N, C-alpha and C positions, 0 to 999 in steps of 0.2 A: 247264274250260280246256284244249286243248289246249298240249301243249307245242313250242315253235318247232323247228325241227330241230338249232338250236344250240344250243338248251338238252338236249335230249335226247345230243345226242353229249358236251356235257360233263357229265351224270350219269353216262352212260357210261366215261367220261375218268377221272372220279374214281372209278368204283368198279374200274379198271384202276390207278390207281394205289394204291388200298390195299393191293395187294400186288406191285406191281411197282416195285421200286426197284435203285438203281444203288450200286456201291461203285467201287472204285478196281480190285479185281479182276475183276469184272464188272458194267461202268456199265453204264446203260440209253440203248436207241437209241430213242430221241424224235423221231416223225414227225409233222411238219405239212401237211397238204394244204390248199392253197387252188386258186380254180379254174383257176389259169394253172401255177400254182410248186408245187415238192413239197420240203420241205427236211427234214433229217434230222439228227440231232446225236447225240454218246455224251456224256450226261451224267455226273458222282459225286456223286448225293445229299447222299454223307455230308459232303463239301467245296462242295457246293454249286456247284463249276465243271464247266462245258464241255471237255472232253477235244479232240475234234475236230469240224468239221460242214462238211456238203454238201448243195448243193441245186443246183436246176434253173437257178437265175441265173450259176452259175461261169462262166467264161468258157470252158472248153471243150466242156461243155453246150448252153450258149447259143446257140453259135457253129453247132452242129451241124443243119440243119434233120430235126427227127423228130419224131414223135409223142409225147404226156404218158407213153404208157406206156413207150415207151423210154426217153424221157427219165428216168422213177424208177427204171431198171433199171441207166442209168450213174450216177444219184445213189449208188444201194446200192453198187455195185465200189468207186467213187471214193471214200467213206468207208470202204468196207474195205482200200484201201489205206492211207489215212491214219490210219486206227487199227491196222494192223498194223507200222506206220511208229515210234506210239506205244506199241507195244509190248502192245494188247489183243486179246484171240481171243475170248473169251469175251464175250457180252451178253447183257440180256434185252431181249427186244423189248418196245416201248410201241408200240402202234397208234393212240394217242391220240384213242378214243372212234371211229375210222373203223372201218369192215368190212374184215377182210383179205381183200381183194376187187380187181381193180383194177391202180390204181400203187400202193396201198398193199403190196399180194401181191409187184409185180415188183420195187417196192425192195428187199424181206425176198429174195429171191431173188437179185436182182445182189450183196447184201449175202453173203447164202451163196456165190454163185462166186467172189466176191472173197477168202473166206477166215474170214469170220468162224462162228461158232459158236453158235448161240441156245439 
């Protein structure tokens, strides 16, 4: 029996989560991509707390009429700005089982441009 697309992604996601974990000094940058939106958050897995988050639903990004790849880049930049204000510069990237391509890659590049180091 073939795996569904979601099952396949979750299998990859769990494989990634075995090795990628966030700490207070180096939180995990977790990405979730839906068909319309993209969400990213910095997570400290030791305490189980989200340090900061950003998404394409944020007012400043949602109002600008741009395509999804450009919106993902903006999400990365705004997340990086929030992270630097919170005193975070180093992060572990968790692509959430998605391929490092398209919107996920664009978000990562935006975060790097914003000043985060992977």
